[in-house]
C-alpha positions in Angstrom: 36.1 35.9 -3.8 33.1 33.5 -3.9 29.7 34.5 -5.1 27.2 35.6 -2.4 23.4 35.9 -2.5 22.2 39.5 -3.2 19.3 39.2 -0.7 18.7 37.1 2.4 16.2 34.3 1.9 13.3 34.4 4.3 12.8 31.6 6.8 9.5 30.7 5.1 11.1 30.3 1.7 14.0 28.3 3.1 11.6 26.0 5.1 9.3 25.5 2.1 12.3 24.2 0.1 13.3 21.9 2.9 9.8 20.5 3.5 10.4 17.9 0.8 13.2 16.4 2.8 10.8 15.0 5.4 8.7 13.0 3.0 8.4 9.3 3.8 7.3 6.3 1.8 3.7 5.1 2.4 3.1 2.5 5.1 1.9 -0.7 3.5 0.5 -3.8 5.2 -0.2 -7.3 3.8 -3.8 -8.3 3.0 -4.9 -11.1 5.3 -6.9 -12.7 2.5 -4.7 -12.6 -0.6 -1.4 -11.3 0.6 -1.3 -8.3 -1.6 0.3 -5.1 -0.2 -2.3 -2.4 0.5 -2.7 0.8 2.6 -3.8 0.2 6.2 -7.5 0.8 7.1 -8.6 0.4 3.5 -10.4 -2.2 1.4 -8.0 -4.4 -0.6 -8.2 -3.4 -4.2 -7.1 -6.9 -5.3 -9.7 -9.1 -3.6 -12.2 -6.6 -2.0 -11.8 -7.9 1.6 -11.5 -5.7 4.8 -10.8 -7.1 8.2 -11.5 -10.7 7.1 -14.9 -9.9 5.5 -15.7 -9.5 1.8 -16.8 -5.9 1.4 -16.6 -5.5 -2.4 -17.6 -8.2 -4.9 -14.9 -7.7 -7.5 -15.8 -10.8 -9.5 -19.1 -9.3 -10.8 -17.6 -5.9 -11.5 -14.9 -7.3 -13.8 -17.5 -9.3 -15.9 -19.5 -6.1 -16.6 -16.5 -4.4 -18.2 
């Protein structure tokens, strides 16, 4: 005889375990200025540009450190 569970698992417990199966990788787009991969609708962390405009001046910040 094969082993059987002592108690029935609730639907909630079963579904919480299966929730990790639906995870997907983050959607990345290429920065139009430097070509670095970044999240959509965010400022590029490499060059500081967003929608073709410089939003963050990263050159000055790196000199302060």
